[in-house]
SERO-4910 file (N, C-alpha, C, O; in steps of 0.05 Angstrom, whole numbers):
BEGIN
 pado doro    nc1    nc2    nc3   cac1   cac2   cac3    cc1    cc2    cc3    oc1    oc2    oc3
  Met    A   -957   -697   -589   -936   -684   -564   -934   -653   -576   -927   -648   -598
  Ile    A   -942   -635   -555   -930   -614   -570   -895   -602   -560   -887   -606   -537
  Thr    A   -883   -593   -574   -860   -595   -574   -850   -568   -587   -865   -549   -595
  Tyr    A   -819   -567   -590   -812   -542   -603   -822   -530   -634   -823   -507   -644
  Glu    A   -825   -550   -640   -831   -538   -668   -858   -533   -675   -862   -527   -698
  Trp    A   -882   -535   -657   -899   -528   -649   -899   -487   -654   -911   -472   -669
  Leu    A   -880   -484   -635   -879   -450   -629   -870   -436   -647   -875   -414   -655
  Tyr    A   -847   -461   -657   -833   -445   -684   -858   -431   -698   -862   -406   -700
  Ile    A   -878   -458   -711   -889   -454   -730   -909   -427   -720   -915   -408   -735
  Leu    A   -918   -431   -688   -925   -395   -672   -907   -369   -678   -913   -349   -690
  Thr    A   -898   -373   -675   -875   -354   -680   -882   -340   -709   -894   -319   -714
  Gly    A   -868   -365   -730   -869   -362   -752   -888   -344   -763   -883   -324   -777
  Gly    A   -916   -355   -753   -935   -353   -765   -942   -319   -762   -956   -305   -777
  Phe    A   -927   -310   -739   -935   -277   -727   -919   -262   -749   -927   -241   -760
  Phe    A   -896   -272   -754   -878   -255   -774   -885   -260   -801   -877   -246   -820
  Leu    A   -900   -277   -803   -909   -286   -840   -925   -260   -839   -920   -241   -854
  Val    A   -943   -260   -823   -972   -230   -816   -948   -210   -822   -941   -210   -845
  Trp    A   -940   -200   -810   -924   -176   -807   -915   -167   -833   -920   -145   -843
  Ser    A   -899   -189   -848   -888   -190   -866   -908   -186   -889   -899   -169   -905
  Leu    A   -929   -195   -896   -951   -188   -909   -964   -162   -900   -970   -147   -918
  Leu    A   -970   -153   -875   -978   -129   -875   -949   -113   -883   -954   -118   -906
  Ser    A   -934   -104   -884   -918    -95   -893   -922    -87   -919   -932    -67   -928
  Ala    A   -911   -114   -934   -935   -112   -966   -943    -94   -979   -936    -77   -995
  Arg    A   -965   -105   -965   -989    -82   -959   -984    -54   -968   -983    -42   -990
  Asp    A   -979    -48   -941   -961     -7   -944   -944    -10   -958   -929      9   -952
  Ala    A   -927    -31   -986   -904    -27  -1000   -882    -16   -985   -868      3   -993
  Lys    A   -878    -29   -961   -859    -30   -948   -838    -46   -952   -827    -52   -930
  Trp    A   -828    -55   -972   -814    -76   -981   -792    -88   -973   -786   -112   -976
  Gly    A   -779    -69   -962   -756    -77   -941   -763    -81   -921   -742    -92   -914
  Asn    A   -780    -82   -896   -796    -99   -882   -806   -126   -890   -800   -148   -880
  Ala    A   -823   -119   -910   -842   -139   -920   -817   -173   -920   -822   -195   -910
  Ala    A   -783   -158   -939   -776   -186   -952   -759   -193   -922   -753   -217   -919
  Phe    A   -753   -174   -898   -736   -184   -879   -753   -202   -854   -743   -219   -839
  Trp    A   -784   -191   -857   -790   -210   -836   -806   -231   -852   -825   -241   -840
  Gly    A   -804   -235   -868   -814   -249   -889   -796   -277   -885   -804   -300   -879
  Leu    A   -771   -269   -891   -736   -289   -888   -745   -298   -866   -751   -321   -866
  Leu    A   -749   -276   -833   -740   -291   -813   -769   -310   -809   -767   -328   -792
  Ser    A   -788   -308   -818   -817   -324   -814   -804   -352   -829   -807   -374   -819
  Ala    A   -788   -349   -857   -788   -376   -865   -764   -391   -850   -761   -415   -849
  Ser    A   -749   -372   -839   -732   -374   -816   -745   -400   -787   -731   -417   -776
  Phe    A   -774   -396   -783   -780   -405   -761   -797   -430   -779   -790   -453   -773
  Leu    A   -809   -427   -790   -824   -442   -806   -816   -472   -824   -827   -492   -831
  Phe    A   -787   -459   -825   -775   -485   -844   -752   -490   -837   -742   -512   -841
  Gly    A   -735   -464   -822   -707   -477   -821   -700   -502   -803   -677   -510   -803
  Ser    A   -720   -514   -789   -711   -542   -784   -715   -565   -805   -708   -588   -799
  His    A   -723   -560   -824   -716   -567   -853   -700   -566   -873   -700   -584   -890
  Leu    A   -683   -543   -873   -670   -529   -887   -648   -538   -883   -647   -545   -860
  Ser    A   -623   -542   -897   -599   -546   -896   -582   -511   -877   -589   -488   -874
  Asp    A   -556   -530   -869   -542   -513   -862   -542   -485   -880   -551   -463   -873
  Phe    A   -527   -495   -907   -527   -478   -918   -543   -462   -932   -536   -441   -942
  Ala    A   -568   -471   -934   -585   -451   -938   -594   -435   -909   -601   -411   -914
  Asn    A   -595   -440   -889   -602   -426   -857   -574   -408   -869   -581   -385   -866
  Gly    A   -557   -408   -876   -529   -395   -875   -543   -366   -894   -545   -344   -883
  Val    A   -550   -370   -916   -555   -353   -938   -582   -333   -922   -584   -308   -923
  Leu    A   -601   -353   -909   -617   -331   -907   -609   -313   -887   -616   -290   -883
  Val    A   -592   -328   -875   -579   -304   -843   -559   -281   -855   -551   -262   -842
  Leu    A   -552   -287   -880   -541   -267   -900   -550   -251   -908   -540   -228   -907
  Ala    A   -583   -259   -923   -599   -244   -923   -597   -225   -915   -585   -205   -921
  Leu    A   -623   -236   -880   -626   -210   -865   -603   -192   -855   -607   -173   -840
  Val    A   -580   -199   -862   -565   -179   -851   -560   -166   -874   -549   -145   -867
  Gly    A   -561   -167   -897   -567   -156   -924   -582   -128   -923   -578   -104   -928
  Ile    A   -597   -143   -915   -631   -124   -917   -629    -98   -897   -639    -75   -899
  Ala    A   -610   -111   -873   -619    -88   -850   -585    -66   -848   -584    -44   -837
  Gly    A   -561    -81   -861   -533    -63   -868   -543    -49   -890   -540    -25   -885
  Leu    A   -557    -50   -918   -571    -21   -936   -600    -14   -916   -623    -16   -926
  Gly    A   -599     -9   -897   -621      4   -883   -652      8   -904   -665     26   -915
  Leu    A   -652    -16   -900   -679    -19   -916   -698    -28   -890   -714    -46   -894
  Leu    A   -697    -17   -867   -723    -21   -860   -732      1   -849   -717     19   -842
  Lys    A   -746      2   -849   -762     37   -839   -793     30   -818   -811     13   -820
  Arg    A   -788     53   -801   -809     47   -780   -838     56   -803   -839     68   -824
  Ser    A   -860     43   -785   -895     37   -800   -897     55   -774   -883     60   -754
  Asp    A   -926     63   -785   -944     76   -762   -970     67   -772   -981     85   -786
  Pro    A   -986     42   -768  -1005     36   -785  -1028     42   -768  -1026     37   -744
  Ala    A  -1045     51   -774  -1073     64   -765  -1089     33   -746  -1097     12   -756
  Thr    A  -1091     40   -720  -1110     22   -702  -1123     41   -688  -1132     61   -700
  Thr    A  -1127     38   -661  -1146     54   -649  -1138     73   -651  -1115     72   -659
  Thr    A  -1146    101   -646  -1138    134   -638  -1126    133   -616  -1122    117   -598
  Leu    A  -1120    152   -619  -1108    171   -584  -1124    177   -572  -1118    184   -549
  Glu    A  -1156    180   -580  -1176    191   -560  -1191    166   -547  -1202    167   -525
  Glu    A  -1188    133   -571  -1193    121   -558  -1182    101   -538  -1195     82   -528
  Arg    A  -1154    108   -534  -1138     93   -519  -1139    115   -490  -1139    110   -466
  Gln    A  -1140    134   -502  -1138    152   -471  -1174    144   -458  -1173    147   -434
  Ala    A  -1194    138   -466  -1218    136   -458  -1213    108   -442  -1223    104   -420
  His    A  -1194     89   -457  -1192     60   -437  -1167     69   -411  -1156     58   -392
  Ser    A  -1167     85   -419  -1140     89   -393  -1154    108   -374  -1143    110   -352
  Gly    A  -1170    118   -377  -1186    133   -361  -1210    123   -344  -1217    129   -322
  Arg    A  -1221    103   -364  -1245     81   -347  -1232     51   -338  -1244     35   -323
  Leu    A  -1201     45   -355  -1197     22   -328  -1169     28   -320  -1158     12   -304
  Gly    A  -1158     47   -326  -1140     48   -304  -1114     26   -305  -1103     23   -327
  Asn    A  -1105     11   -283  -1086      4   -276  -1088    -27   -284  -1068    -42   -283
  Arg    A  -1123    -36   -294  -1133    -65   -299  -1130    -71   -327  -1134    -94   -335
  Leu    A  -1122    -44   -346  -1113    -56   -374  -1078    -74   -366  -1065    -86   -383
  Phe    A  -1071    -70   -344  -1041    -91   -346  -1049   -124   -338  -1032   -142   -335
  Leu    A  -1073   -126   -337  -1088   -157   -326  -1079   -176   -351  -1073   -199   -343
  Pro    A  -1077   -174   -368  -1082   -189   -392  -1055   -196   -386  -1053   -218   -374
  Ala    A  -1028   -180   -393  -1000   -183   -385  -1004   -205   -357   -991   -226   -355
  Leu    A  -1018   -198   -341  -1010   -213   -317  -1011   -247   -333   -994   -265   -332
  Ile    A  -1037   -244   -347  -1040   -280   -350  -1017   -294   -361  -1017   -318   -356
  Val    A   -995   -284   -375   -973   -296   -387   -952   -316   -368   -943   -338   -373
  Pro    A   -948   -300   -345   -926   -304   -337   -943   -326   -304   -932   -341   -289
  Leu    A   -974   -317   -304   -988   -342   -287   -991   -360   -303   -978   -378   -294
  Thr    A  -1000   -367   -323  -1002   -391   -332   -973   -403   -341   -970   -427   -337
  Ala    A   -956   -393   -349   -925   -407   -348   -928   -418   -317   -926   -443   -316
  Val    A   -934   -404   -288   -915   -416   -270   -932   -434   -263   -925   -458   -261
  Ala    A   -959   -428   -258   -984   -443   -247   -985   -469   -266   -987   -491   -254
  Gly    A   -984   -470   -298   -981   -483   -313   -965   -500   -304   -976   -516   -290
  Thr    A   -939   -504   -306   -918   -517   -302   -916   -523   -275   -895   -537   -273
  Leu    A   -924   -520   -256   -933   -530   -224   -952   -545   -238   -939   -561   -252
  Leu    A   -973   -549   -241   -992   -562   -251   -984   -591   -263   -987   -615   -255
  Tyr    A   -974   -580   -282   -968   -601   -306   -947   -623   -288   -953   -647   -290
  Asn    A   -927   -616   -273   -902   -629   -272   -908   -642   -236   -893   -657   -223
  Tyr    A   -937   -630   -225   -935   -645   -197   -968   -660   -195   -977   -673   -176
  Thr    A   -980   -654   -217   -997   -682   -219  -1000   -702   -237   -977   -704   -244
  Pro    A  -1010   -716   -248  -1018   -735   -265  -1011   -728   -297  -1002   -743   -314
  Leu    A  -1018   -701   -298  -1024   -687   -321   -990   -695   -335   -982   -692   -358
  Ser    A   -981   -702   -319   -942   -706   -330   -943   -736   -344   -929   -742   -364
  Glu    A   -956   -748   -333   -964   -778   -347   -975   -774   -377   -978   -792   -393
  Ser    A   -978   -750   -380  -1001   -750   -413   -980   -756   -438   -984   -768   -459
  Gly    A   -952   -740   -425   -937   -730   -444   -950   -709   -468   -938   -708   -490
  Leu    A   -965   -700   -465   -978   -674   -474   -951   -662   -483   -941   -665   -505
  Leu    A   -941   -647   -462   -917   -623   -472   -897   -642   -468   -898   -659   -450
  Ala    A   -870   -637   -490   -844   -648   -496   -837   -645   -468   -846   -625   -456
  Glu    A   -819   -666   -454   -804   -653   -428   -778   -637   -428   -760   -634   -445
  Arg    A   -781   -628   -406   -762   -610   -408   -770   -575   -419   -757   -555   -416
  Arg    A   -792   -578   -430   -798   -555   -442   -830   -541   -438   -844   -527   -453
  Glu    A   -836   -553   -411   -862   -548   -407   -861   -513   -406   -876   -498   -419
  Thr    A   -846   -505   -390   -857   -475   -384   -854   -452   -412   -867   -432   -416
  Leu    A   -834   -464   -427   -836   -440   -450   -855   -457   -470   -859   -442   -490
  Ile    A   -867   -477   -473   -889   -479   -491   -918   -464   -466   -936   -452   -479
  Leu    A   -921   -465   -440   -945   -456   -423   -939   -429   -427   -960   -416   -428
  Phe    A   -912   -411   -430   -915   -385   -438   -919   -377   -463   -920   -353   -468
  Ser    A   -922   -390   -476   -925   -382   -512   -959   -391   -507   -975   -375   -516
  Leu    A   -969   -411   -497  -1002   -410   -491  -1015   -390   -475  -1038   -381   -480
  Gly    A  -1002   -384   -459  -1006   -356   -446   -999   -327   -453  -1009   -311   -436
  Thr    A   -989   -319   -467   -987   -310   -493  -1010   -302   -506  -1023   -281   -503
  Leu    A  -1014   -322   -524  -1045   -328   -537  -1068   -326   -513  -1088   -312   -516
  Ile    A  -1061   -341   -491  -1093   -332   -481  -1097   -306   -468  -1119   -301   -460
  Ala    A  -1075   -288   -464  -1073   -272   -454  -1087   -244   -486  -1103   -226   -482
  Leu    A  -1077   -248   -503  -1082   -235   -529  -1117   -236   -527  -1132   -217   -520
  Thr    A  -1126   -265   -534  -1150   -272   -539  -1162   -247   -519  -1172   -226   -528
  Ala    A  -1159   -256   -481  -1175   -244   -471  -1177   -208   -468  -1196   -195   -461
  Ala    A  -1150   -199   -478  -1157   -172   -485  -1169   -163   -511  -1177   -140   -513
  Met    A  -1171   -179   -531  -1184   -175   -552  -1222   -178   -543  -1239   -162   -548
  Leu    A  -1224   -198   -530  -1256   -200   -517  -1254   -174   -501  -1269   -156   -509
  Trp    A  -1240   -169   -484  -1253   -149   -473  -1247   -119   -480  -1261   -103   -467
  Leu    A  -1228   -106   -498  -1234    -87   -513  -1234    -88   -529  -1223    -68   -539
  Arg    A  -1242   -103   -543  -1260   -105   -577  -1248    -90   -590  -1262    -82   -608
  Pro    A  -1216    -78   -593  -1211    -68   -610  -1207    -73   -647  -1214    -96   -651
  Pro    A  -1203    -65   -662  -1206    -71   -691  -1190    -93   -695  -1167    -97   -687
  Val    A  -1207   -111   -714  -1189   -139   -718  -1160   -142   -722  -1145   -161   -715
  Leu    A  -1153   -118   -735  -1129   -127   -740  -1102   -103   -719  -1080    -96   -726
  Ala    A  -1116    -98   -696  -1098    -81   -691  -1075    -87   -668  -1062    -69   -656
  Ala    A  -1073   -110   -664  -1059   -119   -647  -1036   -131   -666  -1013   -132   -657
  Ala    A  -1041   -139   -689  -1020   -142   -712  -1013   -122   -719   -988   -124   -721
  Glu    A  -1021    -96   -726  -1020    -76   -735  -1001    -55   -703   -984    -37   -705
  Glu    A  -1010    -64   -685   -987    -46   -661   -962    -70   -662   -940    -63   -670
  Gly    A   -965    -94   -655   -941   -105   -660   -916    -98   -674   -893    -98   -666
  Arg    A   -932    -92   -707   -907    -86   -729   -903    -70   -722   -879    -70   -721
  Arg    A   -911    -47   -713   -913    -20   -706   -885    -21   -692   -863    -17   -703
  Leu    A   -888    -27   -672   -879    -37   -634   -846    -47   -658   -827    -31   -659
  Leu    A   -845    -71   -672   -823    -80   -683   -816    -66   -703   -793    -58   -698
  Asp    A   -823    -57   -726   -810    -38   -738   -785    -18   -736   -764    -12   -748
  Ser    A   -808     -9   -702   -788     15   -686   -763      1   -674   -744     16   -673
  Ile    A   -758    -21   -665   -741    -33   -656   -722    -45   -683   -698    -45   -677
  Gly    A   -727    -53   -703   -720    -55   -725   -703    -91   -732   -715   -111   -739
  Trp    A   -684    -89   -728   -664   -109   -734   -654   -126   -705   -653   -149   -697
  Ala    A   -645    -93   -692   -644   -110   -653   -663   -120   -653   -651   -137   -667
  Gly    A   -681   -127   -652   -708   -146   -644   -701   -179   -648   -711   -200   -639
  Ile    A   -676   -173   -666   -668   -206   -668   -641   -209   -661   -635   -230   -672
  Leu    A   -630   -204   -655   -596   -191   -638   -601   -216   -631   -597   -236   -645
  Pro    A   -616   -215   -597   -614   -236   -585   -601   -275   -592   -586   -293   -583
  Gln    A   -626   -269   -619   -631   -294   -631   -603   -299   -643   -590   -317   -633
  Met    A   -592   -285   -664   -572   -290   -673   -536   -282   -652   -514   -282   -663
  Leu    A   -539   -280   -632   -522   -279   -612   -516   -301   -599   -495   -307   -586
  Ala    A   -539   -317   -604   -538   -337   -587   -530   -361   -597   -519   -380   -587
  Ala    A   -542   -356   -635   -520   -371   -656   -493   -367   -650   -475   -383   -646
  Leu    A   -493   -347   -650   -458   -342   -657   -446   -349   -629   -421   -353   -632
  Gly    A   -455   -351   -602   -450   -368   -582   -435   -404   -589   -412   -413   -588
  Ala    A   -461   -414   -596   -453   -438   -598   -439   -442   -625   -432   -465   -624
  Val    A   -432   -432   -647   -413   -428   -662   -387   -431   -650   -375   -452   -652
  Phe    A   -377   -409   -635   -354   -415   -617   -343   -419   -608   -320   -411   -607
  Ala    A   -364   -447   -583   -362   -462   -566   -351   -486   -585   -330   -498   -582
  Leu    A   -375   -493   -612   -367   -513   -629   -331   -506   -643   -315   -525   -645
  Ala    A   -324   -481   -651   -301   -475   -657   -287   -476   -644   -268   -463   -652
  Gly    A   -282   -489   -618   -261   -491   -595   -253   -476   -586   -230   -481   -578
  Val    A   -263   -451   -581   -259   -427   -567   -267   -429   -537   -251   -413   -527
  Gly    A   -281   -438   -519   -274   -455   -497   -254   -461   -494   -241   -449   -477
  Asp    A   -243   -484   -508   -225   -498   -502   -199   -480   -499   -186   -483   -478
  Ile    A   -192   -464   -514   -175   -451   -522   -170   -421   -485   -152   -418   -469
  Ile    A   -199   -408   -488   -193   -403   -456   -195   -422   -439   -181   -413   -420
  Gly    A   -201   -442   -432   -196   -456   -408   -172   -466   -409   -166   -476   -387
  Gly    A   -150   -470   -430   -133   -475   -432   -119   -448   -413   -105   -457   -395
  Ile    A   -120   -423   -414    -99   -407   -413   -116   -403   -384   -104   -406   -363
  Ala    A   -139   -397   -385   -139   -400   -349   -137   -423   -334   -129   -418   -311
  Gly    A   -141   -443   -338   -117   -473   -327    -88   -455   -318    -85   -447   -295
  Glu    A    -69   -449   -337    -48   -444   -327    -45   -416   -305    -30   -411   -286
  Ile    A    -59   -405   -314    -70   -378   -296    -71   -379   -270    -53   -371   -255
  Ile    A   -101   -392   -260   -112   -398   -235   -101   -426   -220   -103   -449   -229
  Pro    A    -89   -417   -195    -72   -434   -172    -96   -455   -167   -120   -450   -160
  Asp    A    -81   -487   -174   -104   -498   -166   -107   -505   -142    -88   -503   -126
  Gly    A   -133   -514   -133   -152   -508   -120   -162   -491   -105   -174   -494    -83
  Ser    A   -156   -462   -121   -166   -444   -112   -195   -435   -121   -194   -415   -136
  Ile    A   -223   -446   -117   -241   -441   -123   -252   -421   -124   -270   -415   -141
  Phe    A   -243   -408   -107   -259   -376   -105   -250   -360   -130   -262   -346   -146
  Leu    A   -225   -368   -128   -213   -343   -151   -227   -363   -174   -247   -353   -183
  Thr    A   -222   -386   -183   -243   -401   -202   -270   -387   -208   -277   -382   -231
  Val    A   -291   -380   -181   -317   -370   -181   -311   -338   -193   -329   -328   -206
  Val    A   -291   -326   -188   -285   -298   -197   -286   -298   -233   -300   -284   -248
  Val    A   -259   -324   -239   -249   -314   -268   -270   -318   -287   -272   -303   -307
  Phe    A   -294   -344   -283   -315   -355   -304   -337   -322   -289   -354   -320   -307
  Ala    A   -343   -304   -272   -367   -288   -267   -355   -272   -286   -369   -264   -305
  Leu    A   -330   -266   -283   -313   -248   -298   -318   -248   -335   -325   -233   -352
  Gly    A   -307   -278   -332   -307   -276   -372   -337   -272   -376   -343   -264   -399
  Met    A   -360   -276   -357   -381   -282   -364   -390   -252   -373   -397   -242   -395
  Ala    A   -388   -245   -353   -393   -214   -362   -372   -197   -385   -376   -182   -404
  Leu    A   -358   -202   -377   -328   -191   -398   -346   -199   -433   -356   -183   -449
  Phe    A   -344   -227   -434   -358   -242   -465   -382   -230   -470   -390   -224   -492
  Thr    A   -395   -225   -451   -427   -202   -454   -417   -186   -464   -426   -184   -486
  Met    A   -401   -171   -460   -398   -148   -466   -389   -141   -488   -391   -119   -499
  Ile    A   -380   -160   -496   -364   -171   -530   -376   -179   -549   -371   -173   -572
  Met    A   -397   -195   -539   -417   -208   -556   -443   -203   -561   -457   -214   -578
  Gly    A   -451   -182   -542   -473   -168   -531   -502   -183   -518   -524   -176   -512
  Asn    A   -489   -203   -520   -507   -225   -499   -503   -246   -478   -480   -256   -479
  Ala    A   -517   -253   -462   -504   -272   -444   -517   -302   -451   -510   -321   -438
  Phe    A   -531   -303   -468   -528   -334   -487   -511   -339   -509   -510   -361   -519
  Ala    A   -497   -321   -517   -479   -327   -543   -447   -320   -512   -423   -323   -518
  Ala    A   -453   -313   -486   -412   -330   -478   -422   -349   -461   -406   -364   -452
  Phe    A   -452   -352   -452   -454   -378   -440   -436   -400   -450   -416   -407   -438
  Pro    A   -443   -413   -476   -438   -433   -486   -402   -434   -484   -391   -455   -478
  Val    A   -387   -411   -489   -365   -416   -487   -351   -409   -453   -331   -423   -447
  Met    A   -359   -393   -434   -352   -396   -407   -347   -425   -400   -326   -437   -393
  Ala    A   -380   -436   -407   -386   -460   -399   -368   -485   -410   -376   -508   -407
  Ala    A   -353   -480   -417   -340   -511   -439   -305   -492   -430   -283   -501   -439
  Ala    A   -309   -468   -413   -278   -464   -412   -274   -467   -383   -254   -479   -374
  Ile    A   -293   -456   -370   -283   -456   -342   -313   -477   -326   -310   -500   -319
  Gly    A   -334   -464   -323   -354   -470   -316   -354   -503   -317   -354   -511   -294
  Ile    A   -353   -524   -337   -355   -552   -330   -328   -559   -321   -322   -560   -298
  Pro    A   -315   -561   -337   -279   -572   -332   -287   -564   -309   -306   -578   -300
  Leu    A   -278   -540   -292   -273   -530   -271   -282   -541   -243   -280   -560   -227
  Leu    A   -294   -511   -248   -324   -507   -232   -345   -537   -220   -355   -542   -198
  Val    A   -343   -551   -244   -359   -574   -238   -345   -594   -231   -337   -602   -209
  Glu    A   -341   -602   -257   -327   -635   -252   -297   -633   -237   -288   -655   -230
  Gly    A   -278   -609   -231   -260   -606   -217   -267   -611   -189   -261   -630   -174
  Tyr    A   -284   -584   -183   -283   -573   -164   -308   -589   -143   -305   -588   -118
  Gly    A   -336   -604   -157   -348   -608   -151   -366   -592   -136   -375   -592   -113
  Gly    A   -371   -576   -160   -394   -545   -154   -425   -566   -156   -429   -590   -159
  Asn    A   -447   -535   -153   -473   -550   -160   -477   -538   -184   -471   -514   -185
  Pro    A   -487   -552   -212   -485   -542   -230   -502   -532   -242   -500   -522   -265
  Ala    A   -521   -533   -228   -545   -517   -225   -547   -483   -223   -557   -465   -237
  Val    A   -530   -483   -194   -531   -458   -185   -511   -430   -206   -512   -406   -210
  Ile    A   -489   -460   -217   -468   -451   -227   -479   -434   -263   -467   -417   -277
  Gly    A   -499   -446   -267   -506   -445   -295   -522   -419   -291   -518   -398   -304
  Ala    A   -544   -423   -266   -560   -401   -278   -552   -375   -262   -560   -353   -270
  Val    A   -536   -379   -238   -522   -347   -233   -499   -340   -253   -492   -317   -259
  Gly    A   -490   -360   -261   -472   -354   -288   -483   -333   -307   -473   -312   -314
  Met    A   -506   -346   -315   -529   -321   -326   -530   -300   -321   -521   -283   -337
  Leu    A   -540   -296   -301   -534   -278   -286   -511   -252   -284   -515   -228   -286
  Ala    A   -494   -264   -279   -467   -247   -277   -460   -235   -310   -447   -215   -314
  Gly    A   -470   -250   -333   -462   -249   -353   -480   -229   -363   -472   -217   -383
  Phe    A   -510   -221   -351   -532   -196   -358   -520   -172   -343   -527   -150   -348
  Cys    A   -502   -178   -323   -494   -151   -309   -473   -136   -338   -469   -112   -343
  Gly    A   -463   -163   -352   -444   -148   -372   -463   -129   -396   -457   -108   -408
  Thr    A   -491   -147   -398   -510   -132   -422   -514   -106   -407   -514    -87   -423
  Leu    A   -518   -100   -383   -525    -79   -369   -511    -59   -383   -522    -40   -394
  Met    A   -482    -63   -383   -453    -41   -387   -450    -44   -422   -426    -46   -429
  Thr    A   -462    -45   -435   -450    -51   -466   -470    -39   -496   -494    -41   -503
  Pro    A   -458    -32   -503   -476    -21   -534   -476    -46   -547   -498    -50   -557
  Met    A   -460    -63   -550   -467    -81   -567   -494    -95   -561   -501   -112   -578
  Ala    A   -510    -90   -539   -526   -111   -539   -551    -75   -542   -556    -59   -524
  Ala    A   -558    -73   -564   -573    -60   -574   -590    -54   -575   -598    -32   -583
  Asn    A   -607    -85   -563   -630    -84   -566   -646    -75   -541   -670    -71   -540
  Phe    A   -627    -72   -519   -637    -63   -487   -621    -42   -487   -629    -24   -472
  Asn    A   -598    -37   -501   -589     -7   -485   -586     16   -511   -583     39   -501
  Ile    A   -585     16   -533   -591     27   -557   -617     40   -566   -624     63   -568
  Val    A   -626     22   -569   -653     23   -579   -674     35   -564   -688     53   -573
  Pro    A   -677     25   -535   -685     53   -514   -678     76   -519   -696     93   -523
  Ala    A   -650     85   -522   -644    114   -523   -657    122   -553   -673    141   -555
  Ala    A   -651    110   -571   -660    118   -601   -691    123   -599   -699    143   -611
  Leu    A   -710    108   -584   -736    108   -578   -751    131   -561   -771    143   -569
  Leu    A   -741    134   -542   -736    166   -521   -726    183   -527   -728    202   -512
  Glu    A   -708    189   -559   -699    213   -570   -675    221   -540   -678    240   -525
  Leu    A   -659    206   -539   -637    215   -519   -626    226   -535   -624    222   -559
  Lys    A   -612    247   -517   -592    264   -543   -558    242   -534   -541    240   -551
  Asp    A   -556    231   -514   -533    215   -505   -539    176   -513   -549    159   -498
  Gln    A   -532    173   -531   -543    142   -535   -539    121   -522   -553    101   -523
  Asn    A   -515    125   -505   -515    110   -478   -514    112   -447   -504    101   -428
  Ala    A   -540    139   -455   -550    147   -429   -562    122   -416   -559    116   -392
  Val    A   -572    112   -428   -592     71   -409   -564     63   -392   -562     56   -368
  Ile    A   -541     66   -414   -519     47   -400   -508     60   -373   -506     46   -353
  Arg    A   -502     80   -375   -497    104   -352   -518     97   -333   -514     90   -310
  Gln    A   -531     98   -338   -557    101   -314   -559     64   -299   -572     59   -278
  Gln    A   -540     39   -318   -543     18   -308   -520      7   -290   -521    -11   -274
  Val    A   -498     21   -297   -472      9   -287   -471     15   -260   -452      9   -246
  Gly    A   -489     25   -253   -488     22   -216   -505      8   -211   -509      5   -187
  Thr    A   -515     -2   -223   -531    -33   -210   -516    -58   -208   -513    -77   -192
  Ala    A   -502    -47   -246   -492    -81   -259   -458    -82   -244   -443   -101   -249
  Leu    A   -450    -62   -226   -423    -78   -217   -426    -94   -190   -413   -114   -185
  Pro    A   -451    -78   -166   -454    -85   -146   -465   -120   -152   -456   -139   -139
  Leu    A   -488   -123   -175   -505   -134   -165   -485   -163   -190   -495   -185   -195
  Trp    A   -451   -150   -201   -444   -173   -208   -426   -186   -181   -420   -209   -180
  Val    A   -422   -172   -166   -407   -179   -138   -424   -195   -125   -415   -215   -113
  Cys    A   -450   -191   -125   -469   -210   -103   -471   -239   -124   -475   -262   -116
  Asn    A   -468   -232   -147   -468   -270   -165   -445   -287   -155   -445   -311   -155
  Val    A   -424   -269   -147   -396   -283   -142   -399   -302   -115   -391   -324   -110
  Val    A   -412   -283   -101   -418   -289    -74   -441   -308    -75   -442   -318    -53
  Ile    A   -463   -320    -92   -477   -332    -89   -468   -354    -98   -477   -374    -87
  Ile    A   -448   -360   -122   -439   -386   -129   -416   -394   -109   -410   -417   -106
  Tyr    A   -406   -377    -99   -386   -389    -89   -396   -399    -62   -382   -416    -51
  Val    A   -422   -390    -50   -431   -399    -25   -451   -419    -31   -453   -438    -16
  Gly    A   -467   -418    -53   -491   -433    -58   -483   -466    -67   -494   -488    -62
  Ala    A   -456   -454    -86   -456   -480   -106   -428   -500    -96   -420   -521   -106
  Phe    A   -418   -487    -74   -388   -496    -60   -388   -507    -27   -381   -528    -17
  Leu    A   -399   -475    -13   -397   -474     20   -419   -500     20   -414   -524     19
  Leu    A   -455   -483     20   -479   -505     18   -475   -529      9   -474   -548     23
  Trp    A   -474   -529    -18   -463   -561    -34   -453   -588    -15   -460   -612    -16
  Thr    A   -436   -575      0   -415   -591     -4   -417   -606     29   -401   -624     35
***
């Protein structure tokens, strides 16, 4: 059976390659950072909590000391890229389409045919596994079609990853932080406060507080995946699902979208908002956020309406 562990090994393998390439170019800070991250994926499931914590602190130390540097490895030349662009045009995007196609079509094919009885893929993990498979297929197809140098994909991946730096793993770190907050009982504390403020029987107001909490916590923590465990434990599950009998699928899915509205408006989501401004060399590091606020606010209002209508009015 193919499980998440297979994906961890695959991801760890990619980071290991980037670490070795960085070491080859004597970029020791990059090599250490991506090497430790590789170890997290390859061996994290087999290490103690203390050892994983030390590993994370080491990653923070390397990033905090500014030891991560940009790289510019030699891959294809500018002339070769322009030639490919002129000759192939938008067809260059075809390999990228393989990824979502494999994920969607593969999931439907697996779940609604006798293939599901084979037990080949871990239950409820099919889409992510097939998404990863689609990535490998797309990479292979692009290599066979365009015939770049053997290490071109690895080197380009390293160049992009080094340009983003530590912010590239920020979602993973913040998602883990959300789980820590939930285990620490932060959700229970917020739920107690919300229960005293929100009038009994006010479903719509509870939905508003839940969606608002998702957006605000996301703005504070930088990631909706970090905010969700806290707000689900505080309001989503005890009040909206168990208390008022709402549809948990709608509350969970659209609640995450409400959190993503907060992502659009916070510098804490550095990998989404600050890194692009840096890569584009914009004078205002908050320029991306300013452009997104006009989308985030009305989208948040729509999410509130969708939760209220979809999880309660249509569900009951």
